[in-house]
C-alpha positions as a LaTeX table, in Angstrom:
\begin{tabular}{lrrr}
\hline
Residue & $x$ (\AA) & $y$ (\AA) & $z$ (\AA) \\
\hline
Unk1 & 38.09 & 42.34 & 50.85 \\
Unk2 & 35.11 & 41.24 & 48.84 \\
Unk3 & 33.97 & 43.73 & 46.23 \\
Unk4 & 30.26 & 44.55 & 46.24 \\
Unk5 & 28.10 & 46.41 & 43.79 \\
Unk6 & 27.38 & 49.99 & 44.86 \\
Unk7 & 24.17 & 50.39 & 46.83 \\
Unk8 & 21.12 & 51.90 & 45.22 \\
Unk9 & 20.16 & 55.36 & 46.44 \\
Unk10 & 17.39 & 55.00 & 49.00 \\
Unk11 & 14.98 & 57.57 & 50.37 \\
Unk12 & 13.75 & 54.95 & 52.87 \\
Unk13 & 17.28 & 54.52 & 54.25 \\
Unk14 & 17.72 & 58.32 & 54.45 \\
Unk15 & 14.37 & 58.65 & 56.25 \\
Unk16 & 15.25 & 55.89 & 58.77 \\
Unk17 & 18.48 & 57.70 & 59.62 \\
Unk18 & 16.80 & 61.09 & 59.91 \\
Unk19 & 14.10 & 59.96 & 62.36 \\
Unk20 & 16.29 & 57.59 & 64.38 \\
Unk21 & 16.50 & 58.56 & 68.07 \\
Unk22 & 19.76 & 57.12 & 69.47 \\
Unk23 & 18.67 & 57.57 & 73.10 \\
Unk24 & 15.87 & 55.05 & 72.60 \\
Unk25 & 18.04 & 52.38 & 71.00 \\
Unk26 & 21.49 & 52.66 & 72.59 \\
Unk27 & 20.70 & 52.36 & 76.29 \\
Unk28 & 22.59 & 49.06 & 76.35 \\
Unk29 & 25.86 & 50.82 & 75.42 \\
Unk30 & 26.73 & 52.08 & 78.90 \\
Unk31 & 30.21 & 53.07 & 80.03 \\
Unk32 & 30.57 & 49.63 & 81.64 \\
Unk33 & 29.48 & 47.88 & 78.43 \\
Unk34 & 32.00 & 49.94 & 76.44 \\
Unk35 & 34.73 & 48.97 & 78.88 \\
Unk36 & 33.83 & 45.27 & 78.61 \\
Unk37 & 33.78 & 45.45 & 74.80 \\
Unk38 & 37.13 & 47.27 & 74.77 \\
Unk39 & 38.61 & 44.59 & 77.02 \\
Unk40 & 37.21 & 41.89 & 74.74 \\
Unk41 & 38.81 & 43.54 & 71.68 \\
Unk42 & 42.15 & 43.56 & 73.53 \\
Unk43 & 41.69 & 39.90 & 74.43 \\
Unk44 & 40.73 & 39.02 & 70.82 \\
Unk45 & 44.04 & 40.50 & 69.66 \\
Unk46 & 46.18 & 38.20 & 71.84 \\
Unk47 & 48.12 & 35.32 & 70.34 \\
Unk48 & 48.32 & 36.48 & 66.72 \\
Unk49 & 49.54 & 39.40 & 64.61 \\
Unk50 & 46.10 & 40.69 & 63.65 \\
Unk51 & 44.35 & 43.82 & 64.81 \\
Unk52 & 40.67 & 43.93 & 65.66 \\
Unk53 & 38.56 & 47.09 & 65.56 \\
Unk54 & 34.98 & 47.41 & 66.76 \\
Unk55 & 32.89 & 50.37 & 65.62 \\
Unk56 & 29.33 & 50.81 & 66.87 \\
Unk57 & 27.40 & 53.65 & 65.25 \\
Unk58 & 23.85 & 54.68 & 65.92 \\
Unk59 & 23.19 & 55.64 & 62.32 \\
Unk60 & 24.82 & 56.46 & 59.00 \\
Unk61 & 26.01 & 60.02 & 58.49 \\
Unk62 & 22.84 & 61.86 & 57.42 \\
Unk63 & 24.56 & 63.65 & 54.53 \\
Unk64 & 25.54 & 60.27 & 53.05 \\
Unk65 & 22.60 & 58.05 & 54.06 \\
Unk66 & 20.78 & 58.43 & 50.73 \\
Unk67 & 23.66 & 57.00 & 48.71 \\
Unk68 & 25.55 & 54.61 & 51.02 \\
Unk69 & 24.57 & 51.56 & 53.01 \\
Unk70 & 26.15 & 49.98 & 56.09 \\
Unk71 & 28.59 & 47.85 & 54.07 \\
Unk72 & 29.95 & 50.89 & 52.25 \\
Unk73 & 30.23 & 52.72 & 55.58 \\
Unk74 & 32.14 & 49.77 & 57.05 \\
Unk75 & 34.62 & 49.80 & 54.16 \\
Unk76 & 34.99 & 53.58 & 54.47 \\
Unk77 & 35.75 & 53.26 & 58.19 \\
Unk78 & 38.18 & 50.41 & 57.47 \\
Unk79 & 40.12 & 52.90 & 55.37 \\
Unk80 & 39.58 & 55.94 & 57.62 \\
Unk81 & 40.85 & 54.12 & 60.72 \\
Unk82 & 43.69 & 52.57 & 58.68 \\
Unk83 & 42.75 & 49.06 & 59.77 \\
Unk84 & 44.64 & 47.87 & 56.68 \\
Unk85 & 47.85 & 49.42 & 58.01 \\
Unk86 & 49.32 & 46.32 & 59.64 \\
Unk87 & 52.60 & 44.68 & 58.68 \\
Unk88 & 50.95 & 41.55 & 57.32 \\
Unk89 & 47.61 & 43.07 & 56.26 \\
Unk90 & 45.78 & 41.35 & 59.11 \\
Unk91 & 43.30 & 43.96 & 60.28 \\
Unk92 & 39.64 & 43.14 & 60.92 \\
Unk93 & 36.91 & 45.73 & 61.41 \\
Unk94 & 33.57 & 44.83 & 62.96 \\
Unk95 & 30.98 & 47.48 & 62.15 \\
Unk96 & 27.59 & 47.66 & 63.83 \\
Unk97 & 24.93 & 50.10 & 62.69 \\
Unk98 & 22.13 & 50.16 & 65.23 \\
Unk99 & 19.58 & 52.02 & 63.08 \\
Unk100 & 20.04 & 49.69 & 60.11 \\
Unk101 & 20.17 & 46.55 & 62.31 \\
Unk102 & 23.30 & 45.55 & 60.45 \\
Unk103 & 26.67 & 44.12 & 61.24 \\
Unk104 & 29.54 & 43.86 & 58.78 \\
Unk105 & 33.02 & 42.42 & 59.06 \\
Unk106 & 35.72 & 43.82 & 56.81 \\
Unk107 & 38.92 & 41.78 & 56.80 \\
Unk108 & 42.19 & 42.80 & 55.20 \\
Unk109 & 43.67 & 40.78 & 52.36 \\
Unk110 & 46.14 & 38.95 & 54.61 \\
Unk111 & 43.19 & 37.35 & 56.38 \\
Unk112 & 40.73 & 37.20 & 53.49 \\
Unk113 & 43.14 & 34.96 & 51.63 \\
Unk114 & 42.66 & 32.35 & 54.37 \\
Unk115 & 39.05 & 32.83 & 55.49 \\
Unk116 & 36.08 & 32.28 & 53.21 \\
Unk117 & 33.49 & 35.05 & 52.93 \\
Unk118 & 30.89 & 32.46 & 53.97 \\
Unk119 & 32.67 & 32.09 & 57.32 \\
Unk120 & 32.48 & 35.84 & 57.93 \\
Unk121 & 28.82 & 35.88 & 56.84 \\
Unk122 & 27.97 & 33.01 & 59.20 \\
Unk123 & 29.64 & 34.88 & 62.07 \\
Unk124 & 27.69 & 38.05 & 61.20 \\
Unk125 & 24.40 & 36.14 & 60.94 \\
Unk126 & 24.93 & 34.48 & 64.32 \\
Unk127 & 25.69 & 37.81 & 66.00 \\
Unk128 & 22.73 & 39.49 & 64.29 \\
Unk129 & 20.42 & 36.75 & 65.58 \\
Unk130 & 21.57 & 37.53 & 69.13 \\
Unk131 & 21.20 & 41.25 & 68.52 \\
Unk132 & 17.65 & 40.69 & 67.26 \\
Unk133 & 16.96 & 38.98 & 70.61 \\
Unk134 & 18.09 & 42.11 & 72.47 \\
Unk135 & 21.45 & 40.57 & 73.45 \\
Unk136 & 23.64 & 43.27 & 71.92 \\
Unk137 & 26.62 & 43.17 & 74.25 \\
Unk138 & 26.66 & 39.39 & 74.69 \\
Unk139 & 26.43 & 38.85 & 70.93 \\
Unk140 & 29.30 & 41.24 & 70.23 \\
Unk141 & 31.45 & 39.67 & 72.96 \\
Unk142 & 30.85 & 36.21 & 71.50 \\
Unk143 & 31.63 & 37.49 & 68.00 \\
Unk144 & 34.89 & 39.06 & 69.18 \\
Unk145 & 35.82 & 35.76 & 70.87 \\
Unk146 & 35.19 & 33.92 & 67.61 \\
Unk147 & 37.26 & 36.41 & 65.62 \\
Unk148 & 40.14 & 36.09 & 68.09 \\
Unk149 & 40.01 & 32.29 & 67.84 \\
Unk150 & 39.87 & 32.43 & 64.07 \\
Unk151 & 42.87 & 34.75 & 63.88 \\
Unk152 & 44.88 & 32.53 & 66.22 \\
\hline
\end{tabular}
């Protein structure tokens, strides 16, 4: 994992989270879309010893939004969901925060030793470009494909 400096407290970030209306922004995440994304995660895990987790959140927890950003939340979830708890430290968490328009990939040390942070960043940037064009599901499916190929 790459270490980052702690985020600055932000009233703007807290305000964005407080006024965010999930119903207006998450219509794309239907039961069928969730099933397709779940199937794609399963497919991305085939052919290697890594584990892939996808977490899509509407917004940061309100009680923490002032002091944390999406990257910190992704690292917290990496720990909370024990993504690191694989035999060869080969877990990868993909975190999407809809309100913040952000996507982060947190890879365990068994993978980070072999994959440059610039590769992860390029994958995030590509997916975010698709998300910005209102292609949420397709962008995430393509990203999960790329992660599966990279892990193989």
